[in-house]
DRENPA-3360 file (N, C-alpha, C; in nm, 2 decimals, always signed):
BEGIN
1 = XXXXXXXX = +5.42/+5.48/-4.02/+5.39/+5.35/-3.98/+5.49/+5.29/-3.89 ~ +5.45/+5.22/-3.78/+5.54/+5.16/-3.69/+5.60/+5.03/-3.75 ~ +5.72/+5.03/-3.79/+5.78/+4.92/-3.86/+5.79/+4.80/-3.77 ~ +5.82/+4.82/-3.65/+5.83/+4.70/-3.55/+5.69/+4.64/-3.54 ~ +5.59/+4.72/-3.52/+5.45/+4.66/-3.50/+5.41/+4.59/-3.63 ~ +5.44/+4.65/-3.75/+5.41/+4.59/-3.88/+5.47/+4.46/-3.89 ~ +5.60/+4.45/-3.86/+5.68/+4.32/-3.87/+5.62/+4.22/-3.78 ~ +5.58/+4.26/-3.66/+5.52/+4.16/-3.56/+5.39/+4.11/-3.61;
9 = XXXXXXXX = +5.31/+4.20/-3.67/+5.18/+4.16/-3.72/+5.19/+4.07/-3.84 ~ +5.28/+4.10/-3.93/+5.30/+4.01/-4.04/+5.35/+3.87/-4.00 ~ +5.45/+3.88/-3.90/+5.50/+3.75/-3.85/+5.39/+3.66/-3.79 ~ +5.30/+3.72/-3.71/+5.19/+3.65/-3.65/+5.10/+3.59/-3.76 ~ +5.07/+3.68/-3.86/+4.98/+3.64/-3.97/+5.04/+3.52/-4.04 ~ +5.16/+3.52/-4.08/+5.22/+3.41/-4.16/+5.24/+3.29/-4.07 ~ +5.27/+3.30/-3.94/+5.28/+3.19/-3.85/+5.14/+3.12/-3.84 ~ +5.04/+3.20/-3.83/+4.90/+3.14/-3.82/+4.86/+3.07/-3.95;
17 = XXXXXXXX = +4.89/+3.13/-4.06/+4.86/+3.07/-4.19/+4.93/+2.94/-4.21 ~ +5.06/+2.94/-4.17/+5.14/+2.81/-4.18/+5.08/+2.70/-4.09 ~ +5.05/+2.74/-3.96/+5.00/+2.65/-3.87/+4.87/+2.58/-3.91 ~ +4.78/+2.67/-3.96/+4.65/+2.62/-4.00/+4.67/+2.53/-4.12 ~ +4.75/+2.57/-4.21/+4.78/+2.48/-4.33/+4.83/+2.35/-4.29 ~ +4.93/+2.34/-4.20/+4.98/+2.21/-4.15/+4.88/+2.13/-4.09 ~ +4.80/+2.19/-4.00/+4.69/+2.11/-3.93/+4.59/+2.06/-4.02 ~ +4.56/+2.12/-4.13/+4.46/+2.07/-4.22/+4.51/+1.98/-4.33;
25 = XXXXXXXX = +4.62/+2.03/-4.40/+4.66/+1.95/-4.52/+4.74/+1.83/-4.49 ~ +4.82/+1.83/-4.38/+4.90/+1.72/-4.35/+4.81/+1.60/-4.31 ~ +4.71/+1.61/-4.23/+4.62/+1.50/-4.20/+4.54/+1.46/-4.33 ~ +4.51/+1.56/-4.41/+4.43/+1.53/-4.53/+4.51/+1.45/-4.63 ~ +4.64/+1.47/-4.62/+4.73/+1.40/-4.72/+4.73/+1.45/-4.86 ~ +4.67/+1.57/-4.88/+4.65/+1.62/-5.01/+4.62/+1.77/-5.00 ~ +4.67/+1.84/-5.11/+4.63/+1.98/-5.12/+4.50/+2.00/-5.20 ~ +4.43/+1.89/-5.23/+4.31/+1.89/-5.30/+4.19/+1.91/-5.21;
33 = XXXXXXXX = +4.21/+1.93/-5.08/+4.11/+1.95/-4.98/+4.05/+2.09/-5.00 ~ +3.94/+2.10/-5.09/+3.89/+2.23/-5.13/+3.83/+2.30/-5.01 ~ +3.76/+2.23/-4.92/+3.70/+2.30/-4.80/+3.81/+2.37/-4.72 ~ +3.93/+2.31/-4.71/+4.04/+2.38/-4.63/+4.08/+2.51/-4.70 ~ +4.09/+2.51/-4.83/+4.12/+2.63/-4.91/+4.01/+2.73/-4.89 ~ +3.89/+2.69/-4.88/+3.78/+2.78/-4.86/+3.79/+2.85/-4.72 ~ +3.81/+2.77/-4.62/+3.83/+2.82/-4.49/+3.95/+2.92/-4.48 ~ +4.06/+2.88/-4.54/+4.18/+2.97/-4.53/+4.15/+3.10/-4.60;
41 = XXXXXXXX = +4.07/+3.10/-4.71/+4.04/+3.22/-4.78/+3.95/+3.31/-4.70 ~ +3.84/+3.26/-4.64/+3.75/+3.35/-4.57/+3.81/+3.38/-4.43 ~ +3.91/+3.31/-4.38/+3.97/+3.34/-4.25/+4.08/+3.44/-4.27 ~ +4.17/+3.42/-4.36/+4.29/+3.50/-4.36/+4.29/+3.62/-4.45 ~ +4.21/+3.62/-4.56/+4.19/+3.74/-4.64/+4.13/+3.86/-4.56 ~ +4.01/+3.84/-4.50/+3.96/+3.95/-4.41/+4.05/+3.98/-4.30 ~ +4.12/+3.88/-4.24/+4.22/+3.91/-4.13/+4.33/+4.01/-4.18 ~ +4.38/+3.98/-4.30/+4.49/+4.06/-4.36/+4.44/+4.21/-4.38;
49 = XXXXXXXX = +4.32/+4.22/-4.44/+4.26/+4.35/-4.46/+4.23/+4.43/-4.33 ~ +4.18/+4.36/-4.23/+4.15/+4.42/-4.10/+4.28/+4.46/-4.04 ~ +4.39/+4.38/-4.05/+4.51/+4.42/-3.99/+4.57/+4.55/-4.06 ~ +4.56/+4.56/-4.19/+4.60/+4.68/-4.26/+4.53/+4.80/-4.21 ~ +4.39/+4.79/-4.19/+4.31/+4.90/-4.15/+4.35/+4.94/-4.01 ~ +4.37/+4.84/-3.92/+4.41/+4.88/-3.78/+4.54/+4.94/-3.78 ~ +4.63/+4.89/-3.86/+4.77/+4.95/-3.86/+4.77/+5.09/-3.90 ~ +4.68/+5.13/-3.99/+4.67/+5.27/-4.03/+4.59/+5.36/-3.94;
57 = XXXXXXXX = +4.47/+5.31/-3.89/+4.38/+5.39/-3.81/+4.39/+5.37/-3.66 ~ +4.43/+5.25/-3.62/+4.43/+5.23/-3.47/+4.54/+5.13/-3.43 ~ +4.67/+5.17/-3.45/+4.78/+5.08/-3.42/+4.78/+5.04/-3.27 ~ +4.73/+5.12/-3.18/+4.72/+5.08/-3.04/+4.63/+4.96/-3.02 ~ +4.52/+4.96/-3.09/+4.43/+4.85/-3.07/+4.49/+4.72/-3.14 ~ +4.56/+4.74/-3.25/+4.63/+4.63/-3.31/+4.73/+4.57/-3.21 ~ +4.80/+4.66/-3.14/+4.90/+4.61/-3.05/+4.84/+4.53/-2.94 ~ +4.72/+4.57/-2.89/+4.65/+4.50/-2.79/+4.61/+4.36/-2.84;
65 = XXXXXXXX = +4.56/+4.36/-2.96/+4.51/+4.23/-3.02/+4.62/+4.13/-3.04 ~ +4.74/+4.18/-3.06/+4.86/+4.09/-3.08/+4.91/+4.03/-2.94 ~ +4.87/+4.10/-2.83/+4.92/+4.05/-2.70/+4.83/+3.93/-2.65 ~ +4.90/+3.82/-2.64/+4.83/+3.70/-2.59/+4.88/+3.64/-2.46 ~ +4.96/+3.72/-2.39/+5.03/+3.67/-2.27/+4.94/+3.70/-2.15 ~ +4.86/+3.60/-2.12/+4.77/+3.60/-2.01/+4.85/+3.59/-1.88 ~ +4.81/+3.67/-1.77/+4.87/+3.66/-1.64/+4.80/+3.57/-1.54 ~ +4.67/+3.56/-1.56/+4.59/+3.49/-1.46/+4.59/+3.34/-1.50;
73 = XXXXXXXX = +4.59/+3.26/-1.40/+4.60/+3.11/-1.42/+4.47/+3.06/-1.49 ~ +4.36/+3.11/-1.46/+4.23/+3.07/-1.52/+4.23/+3.09/-1.67 ~ +4.29/+3.21/-1.71/+4.29/+3.25/-1.85/+4.40/+3.17/-1.93 ~ +4.51/+3.14/-1.86/+4.61/+3.05/-1.92/+4.55/+2.92/-1.96 ~ +4.47/+2.86/-1.87/+4.40/+2.74/-1.89/+4.30/+2.75/-2.01 ~ +4.23/+2.86/-2.02/+4.14/+2.88/-2.13/+4.21/+2.88/-2.26 ~ +4.32/+2.95/-2.27/+4.40/+2.96/-2.39/+4.46/+2.82/-2.43 ~ +4.50/+2.75/-2.33/+4.56/+2.61/-2.36/+4.45/+2.52/-2.41;
81 = XXXXXXXX = +4.33/+2.52/-2.34/+4.22/+2.44/-2.39/+4.17/+2.48/-2.52 ~ +4.16/+2.61/-2.55/+4.12/+2.65/-2.68/+4.22/+2.60/-2.79 ~ +4.35/+2.61/-2.76/+4.44/+2.56/-2.86/+4.43/+2.41/-2.89 ~ +4.41/+2.34/-2.78/+4.39/+2.19/-2.80/+4.26/+2.16/-2.88 ~ +4.16/+2.24/-2.85/+4.03/+2.22/-2.93/+4.05/+2.25/-3.07 ~ +4.11/+2.36/-3.11/+4.13/+2.40/-3.25/+4.22/+2.29/-3.32 ~ +4.32/+2.25/-3.26/+4.41/+2.16/-3.32/+4.34/+2.02/-3.34 ~ +4.26/+1.98/-3.25/+4.19/+1.85/-3.26/+4.09/+1.86/-3.37;
89 = XXXXXXXX = +4.01/+1.97/-3.38/+3.91/+1.99/-3.48/+3.97/+2.00/-3.62 ~ +4.08/+2.07/-3.64/+4.14/+2.08/-3.77/+4.20/+1.95/-3.81 ~ +4.27/+1.88/-3.73/+4.33/+1.75/-3.76/+4.22/+1.65/-3.80 ~ +4.12/+1.64/-3.72/+4.01/+1.55/-3.75/+3.94/+1.58/-3.88 ~ +3.92/+1.71/-3.91/+3.86/+1.75/-4.04/+3.95/+1.70/-4.15 ~ +4.08/+1.72/-4.14/+4.17/+1.67/-4.25/+4.16/+1.52/-4.26 ~ +4.16/+1.45/-4.15/+4.14/+1.30/-4.15/+4.01/+1.26/-4.21 ~ +3.90/+1.34/-4.18/+3.77/+1.31/-4.23/+3.77/+1.32/-4.38;
97 = XXXXXXXX = +3.84/+1.42/-4.44/+3.85/+1.43/-4.58/+3.93/+1.31/-4.64 ~ +4.04/+1.28/-4.57/+4.13/+1.17/-4.62/+4.06/+1.04/-4.63 ~ +3.99/+1.00/-4.52/+3.93/+0.87/-4.51/+3.78/+0.86/-4.54 ~ +3.72/+0.98/-4.57/+3.58/+0.99/-4.62/+3.49/+0.93/-4.51 ~ +3.50/+0.98/-4.39/+3.42/+0.93/-4.28/+3.27/+0.97/-4.29 ~ +3.25/+1.10/-4.26/+3.12/+1.16/-4.28/+3.14/+1.29/-4.36 ~ +3.09/+1.29/-4.48/+3.11/+1.40/-4.57/+2.98/+1.48/-4.58 ~ +2.99/+1.60/-4.54/+2.87/+1.69/-4.55/+2.85/+1.74/-4.70;
105 = XXXXXXXX = +2.73/+1.77/-4.74/+2.71/+1.82/-4.88/+2.77/+1.96/-4.89 ~ +2.81/+2.00/-5.01/+2.87/+2.13/-5.04/+2.79/+2.25/-4.99 ~ +2.66/+2.24/-5.00/+2.58/+2.35/-4.97/+2.59/+2.39/-4.82 ~ +2.62/+2.28/-4.74/+2.64/+2.31/-4.59/+2.76/+2.40/-4.57 ~ +2.87/+2.36/-4.65/+3.00/+2.44/-4.64/+2.98/+2.58/-4.68 ~ +2.91/+2.60/-4.79/+2.89/+2.73/-4.85/+2.80/+2.82/-4.75 ~ +2.69/+2.75/-4.70/+2.61/+2.83/-4.60/+2.69/+2.86/-4.48 ~ +2.77/+2.77/-4.43/+2.85/+2.80/-4.31/+2.95/+2.91/-4.34;
113 = XXXXXXXX = +3.00/+2.92/-4.47/+3.10/+3.02/-4.51/+3.03/+3.16/-4.50 ~ +2.90/+3.17/-4.54/+2.82/+3.29/-4.53/+2.81/+3.33/-4.38 ~ +2.77/+3.24/-4.30/+2.76/+3.26/-4.15/+2.89/+3.31/-4.10 ~ +3.00/+3.25/-4.14/+3.14/+3.29/-4.09/+3.17/+3.43/-4.13 ~ +3.14/+3.47/-4.25/+3.17/+3.61/-4.30/+3.08/+3.71/-4.23 ~ +2.95/+3.68/-4.20/+2.87/+3.77/-4.13/+2.92/+3.78/-3.99 ~ +2.96/+3.67/-3.93/+3.02/+3.68/-3.79/+3.15/+3.76/-3.79 ~ +3.23/+3.76/-3.90/+3.35/+3.84/-3.91/+3.31/+3.98/-3.92;
121 = XXXXXXXX = +3.20/+4.02/-3.99/+3.16/+4.16/-4.00/+3.11/+4.20/-3.86 ~ +3.05/+4.12/-3.78/+3.00/+4.15/-3.65/+3.13/+4.17/-3.56 ~ +3.23/+4.09/-3.58/+3.35/+4.11/-3.50/+3.42/+4.24/-3.53 ~ +3.42/+4.28/-3.66/+3.48/+4.41/-3.70/+3.40/+4.53/-3.64 ~ +3.27/+4.51/-3.63/+3.19/+4.62/-3.56/+3.22/+4.63/-3.42 ~ +3.24/+4.52/-3.35/+3.28/+4.52/-3.21/+3.41/+4.59/-3.19 ~ +3.51/+4.56/-3.28/+3.64/+4.63/-3.27/+3.62/+4.78/-3.29 ~ +3.53/+4.82/-3.38/+3.50/+4.97/-3.40/+3.44/+5.03/-3.28;
129 = XXXXXXXX = +3.35/+4.96/-3.21/+3.28/+5.02/-3.10/+3.36/+5.03/-2.97 ~ +3.45/+4.93/-2.95/+3.53/+4.92/-2.83/+3.68/+4.92/-2.85 ~ +3.74/+5.03/-2.83/+3.89/+5.04/-2.86/+3.97/+4.99/-2.74 ~ +3.90/+4.95/-2.63/+3.97/+4.89/-2.52/+3.99/+4.74/-2.53 ~ +3.94/+4.68/-2.64/+3.94/+4.54/-2.65/+4.08/+4.49/-2.65 ~ +4.11/+4.39/-2.57/+4.24/+4.33/-2.56/+4.22/+4.18/-2.56 ~ +4.32/+4.10/-2.60/+4.31/+3.96/-2.60/+4.34/+3.90/-2.47 ~ +4.38/+3.98/-2.37/+4.40/+3.94/-2.24/+4.30/+4.00/-2.15;
137 = XXXXXXXX = +4.27/+3.93/-2.04/+4.17/+3.99/-1.94/+4.24/+4.09/-1.85 ~ +4.20/+4.21/-1.86/+4.26/+4.32/-1.78/+4.18/+4.44/-1.78 ~ +4.20/+4.53/-1.69/+4.14/+4.66/-1.69/+4.24/+4.76/-1.72 ~ +4.22/+4.84/-1.83/+4.32/+4.93/-1.88/+4.31/+5.07/-1.82 ~ +4.42/+5.14/-1.83/+4.42/+5.28/-1.78/+4.31/+5.36/-1.85 ~ +4.23/+5.44/-1.77/+4.13/+5.53/-1.83/+4.02/+5.45/-1.90 ~ +4.01/+5.32/-1.88/+3.90/+5.24/-1.94/+3.76/+5.28/-1.89 ~ +3.67/+5.29/-1.98/+3.53/+5.32/-1.95/+3.44/+5.21/-1.99;
145 = XXXXXXXX = +3.32/+5.20/-1.93/+3.22/+5.10/-1.97/+3.16/+5.14/-2.10 ~ +3.16/+5.05/-2.20/+3.10/+5.08/-2.33/+2.96/+5.01/-2.32 ~ +2.85/+5.09/-2.34/+2.72/+5.04/-2.32/+2.63/+5.08/-2.44 ~ +2.69/+5.12/-2.55/+2.61/+5.16/-2.67/+2.63/+5.05/-2.78 ~ +2.54/+5.06/-2.88/+2.56/+4.97/-3.00/+2.53/+4.83/-2.95 ~ +2.62/+4.74/-3.00/+2.60/+4.60/-2.96/+2.62/+4.57/-2.81 ~ +2.69/+4.66/-2.75/+2.71/+4.65/-2.60/+2.59/+4.69/-2.52 ~ +2.49/+4.74/-2.59/+2.36/+4.77/-2.53/+2.27/+4.65/-2.54;
153 = XXXXXXXX = +2.31/+4.55/-2.62/+2.23/+4.43/-2.64/+2.28/+4.31/-2.55 ~ +2.41/+4.29/-2.56/+2.48/+4.18/-2.48/+2.60/+4.24/-2.43 ~ +2.65/+4.19/-2.31/+2.77/+4.24/-2.25/+2.90/+4.20/-2.32 ~ +2.89/+4.09/-2.39/+3.02/+4.04/-2.46/+2.99/+4.01/-2.61 ~ +2.97/+4.11/-2.69/+2.94/+4.09/-2.83/+3.06/+4.02/-2.90 ~ +3.18/+4.05/-2.85/+3.29/+3.98/-2.92/+3.28/+3.83/-2.91 ~ +3.24/+3.78/-2.79/+3.23/+3.64/-2.77/+3.11/+3.58/-2.85 ~ +3.01/+3.67/-2.87/+2.90/+3.63/-2.96/+2.95/+3.60/-3.10;
161 = XXXXXXXX = +3.03/+3.70/-3.15/+3.08/+3.68/-3.28/+3.17/+3.56/-3.30 ~ +3.26/+3.54/-3.20/+3.35/+3.43/-3.20/+3.28/+3.30/-3.19 ~ +3.17/+3.29/-3.12/+3.09/+3.17/-3.11/+3.04/+3.13/-3.25 ~ +2.99/+3.22/-3.32/+2.94/+3.19/-3.46/+3.06/+3.16/-3.55 ~ +3.17/+3.23/-3.53/+3.29/+3.21/-3.62/+3.34/+3.07/-3.60 ~ +3.36/+3.03/-3.47/+3.42/+2.90/-3.44/+3.33/+2.78/-3.47 ~ +3.20/+2.80/-3.45/+3.11/+2.69/-3.48/+3.08/+2.67/-3.62 ~ +3.11/+2.77/-3.70/+3.09/+2.76/-3.85/+3.21/+2.70/-3.92;
169 = XXXXXXXX = +3.33/+2.72/-3.85/+3.45/+2.67/-3.91/+3.45/+2.52/-3.95 ~ +3.41/+2.43/-3.86/+3.41/+2.29/-3.89/+3.31/+2.25/-4.00 ~ +3.20/+2.33/-4.01/+3.10/+2.30/-4.11/+3.16/+2.35/-4.25 ~ +3.23/+2.46/-4.25/+3.30/+2.50/-4.37/+3.39/+2.39/-4.42 ~ +3.46/+2.32/-4.32/+3.55/+2.22/-4.35/+3.48/+2.09/-4.39 ~ +3.35/+2.08/-4.37/+3.27/+1.97/-4.41/+3.28/+1.85/-4.31 ~ +3.31/+1.88/-4.19/+3.32/+1.77/-4.09/+3.23/+1.79/-3.97 ~ +3.13/+1.70/-3.96/+3.04/+1.71/-3.84/+3.11/+1.66/-3.71;
177 = XXXXXXXX = +3.21/+1.58/-3.73/+3.29/+1.53/-3.61/+3.36/+1.65/-3.55 ~ +3.42/+1.73/-3.64/+3.50/+1.85/-3.59/+3.40/+1.95/-3.53 ~ +3.28/+1.96/-3.58/+3.18/+2.05/-3.52/+3.15/+2.01/-3.37 ~ +3.13/+1.88/-3.35/+3.11/+1.83/-3.21/+3.23/+1.87/-3.12 ~ +3.35/+1.85/-3.17/+3.47/+1.89/-3.10/+3.46/+2.04/-3.06 ~ +3.42/+2.12/-3.16/+3.42/+2.27/-3.14/+3.31/+2.31/-3.04 ~ +3.22/+2.23/-3.01/+3.12/+2.26/-2.91/+3.18/+2.28/-2.78 ~ +3.30/+2.23/-2.76/+3.37/+2.25/-2.63/+3.40/+2.40/-2.61;
185 = XXXXXXXX = +3.39/+2.48/-2.72/+3.42/+2.62/-2.70/+3.32/+2.69/-2.61 ~ +3.20/+2.63/-2.60/+3.09/+2.69/-2.51/+3.13/+2.69/-2.37 ~ +3.16/+2.58/-2.31/+3.21/+2.58/-2.17/+3.34/+2.65/-2.15 ~ +3.43/+2.64/-2.25/+3.56/+2.71/-2.24/+3.54/+2.86/-2.23 ~ +3.45/+2.92/-2.32/+3.43/+3.06/-2.32/+3.35/+3.11/-2.20 ~ +3.26/+3.02/-2.15/+3.18/+3.05/-2.03/+3.28/+3.07/-1.91 ~ +3.38/+2.99/-1.90/+3.48/+3.00/-1.79/+3.55/+3.13/-1.81 ~ +3.59/+3.17/-1.93/+3.66/+3.29/-1.95/+3.58/+3.41/-1.91;
193 = XXXXXXXX = +3.45/+3.41/-1.95/+3.36/+3.52/-1.93/+3.34/+3.54/-1.78 ~ +3.32/+3.43/-1.71/+3.30/+3.44/-1.56/+3.42/+3.51/-1.49 ~ +3.54/+3.46/-1.53/+3.66/+3.52/-1.47/+3.68/+3.67/-1.52 ~ +3.65/+3.70/-1.64/+3.66/+3.83/-1.69/+3.56/+3.93/-1.62 ~ +3.44/+3.88/-1.60/+3.35/+3.97/-1.53/+3.39/+3.99/-1.38 ~ +3.45/+3.90/-1.32/+3.50/+3.92/-1.18/+3.60/+4.03/-1.18 ~ +3.69/+4.03/-1.28/+3.80/+4.13/-1.29/+3.74/+4.26/-1.32 ~ +3.64/+4.27/-1.41/+3.58/+4.40/-1.44/+3.49/+4.45/-1.33;
201 = XXXXXXXX = +3.42/+4.37/-1.25/+3.34/+4.41/-1.14/+3.43/+4.48/-1.03 ~ +3.55/+4.42/-1.01/+3.64/+4.48/-0.91/+3.72/+4.60/-0.96 ~ +3.75/+4.61/-1.09/+3.84/+4.71/-1.13/+3.79/+4.82/-1.22 ~ +3.67/+4.80/-1.28/+3.61/+4.89/-1.37/+3.49/+4.96/-1.32 ~ +3.50/+5.09/-1.29/+3.39/+5.17/-1.23/+3.27/+5.17/-1.32 ~ +3.15/+5.13/-1.26/+3.03/+5.14/-1.33/+2.99/+5.00/-1.40 ~ +3.08/+4.90/-1.39/+3.05/+4.78/-1.46/+2.94/+4.70/-1.39 ~ +2.93/+4.71/-1.26/+2.82/+4.64/-1.19/+2.69/+4.69/-1.23;
209 = XXXXXXXX = +2.68/+4.82/-1.24/+2.55/+4.89/-1.29/+2.52/+4.84/-1.43 ~ +2.62/+4.84/-1.51/+2.60/+4.79/-1.65/+2.55/+4.65/-1.66 ~ +2.59/+4.56/-1.57/+2.54/+4.43/-1.57/+2.39/+4.42/-1.54 ~ +2.35/+4.52/-1.45/+2.21/+4.52/-1.42/+2.12/+4.57/-1.54 ~ +2.18/+4.66/-1.61/+2.11/+4.72/-1.73/+2.10/+4.62/-1.85 ~ +2.21/+4.55/-1.87/+2.22/+4.46/-1.98/+2.23/+4.32/-1.92 ~ +2.12/+4.24/-1.93/+2.12/+4.12/-1.86/+2.19/+4.00/-1.93 ~ +2.19/+4.00/-2.06/+2.25/+3.89/-2.13/+2.39/+3.91/-2.16;
217 = XXXXXXX = +2.47/+3.79/-2.15/+2.61/+3.80/-2.17/+2.65/+3.79/-2.31 ~ +2.60/+3.69/-2.38/+2.64/+3.65/-2.52/+2.53/+3.65/-2.62 ~ +2.42/+3.59/-2.59/+2.31/+3.58/-2.69/+2.18/+3.63/-2.63 ~ +2.12/+3.72/-2.69/+1.99/+3.78/-2.63/+1.89/+3.67/-2.61 ~ +1.83/+3.68/-2.49/+1.72/+3.59/-2.44/+1.77/+3.45/-2.41 ~ +1.89/+3.41/-2.44/+1.94/+3.28/-2.42/+2.05/+3.27/-2.32 ~ +2.15/+3.36/-2.33/+2.28/+3.35/-2.25/+2.33/+3.49/-2.22;
% end
C-alpha cells in the first residue's frame, strides 16, 4: 500500500467531512438536524468504502480522483462556481432547519436518499468502466475512447450520475430552497462539458467519430 497516497486520501476525506459538518450544523445551530446526519451517512460511508477499494485495486485512479488542480481558466471558474453553489445550498439548508422556513415531509428525504444511493452506484460503475477518469480536464498518455457500457448510451455518464447525486442532496436535507440553488449545477456542468469536449476533440483520437455514434451527452433523449 502506498502510505503517502493513503495519508493524502484520508486527509481529503476528513477535511471534506469536517467542512460539510460545519456548513450544515453551524447554520442549523444544533446537532439535532437529522437530515444532515442522513446525508453525511449516505455520502461519506460509501465514499470511504470506495476509497479503500480503489486504494487496493486501482491506486492510479484514486490518485487521479484526488487531483483537483485545473489548469484551464474555464475549468477553474467551474470549480469556483461549484464550490459557491454547494456552500450556499448547505448553509441555506441548515438555516431552513433552524428557522423552519419550508420543511419537506420525511418521505421526500428518504426517497431522495434512495435516488442518491442509486446514483452513487451508477458513479461506481462509471469508475469501473473508465480508468482514465480524472477530476481535471485533460487527455492522458495512451488514453483511448471508451464506448462500451454506459458510454455507449451517453458520452458523459459520470456527469449523469453527479446530476442525480447533487440534485438529490438538498431534498435529503429537506430544503426546497437549497434544491433551487443546486439547479445552478446544470449550466455549470454544461459549461464544463463543452470545454471538455473541445479538449477531447483536439487531443483524443477517435473522439469526433464517437460523438457521431453517441448523440446524447448526459441524459438519453434529453441532453
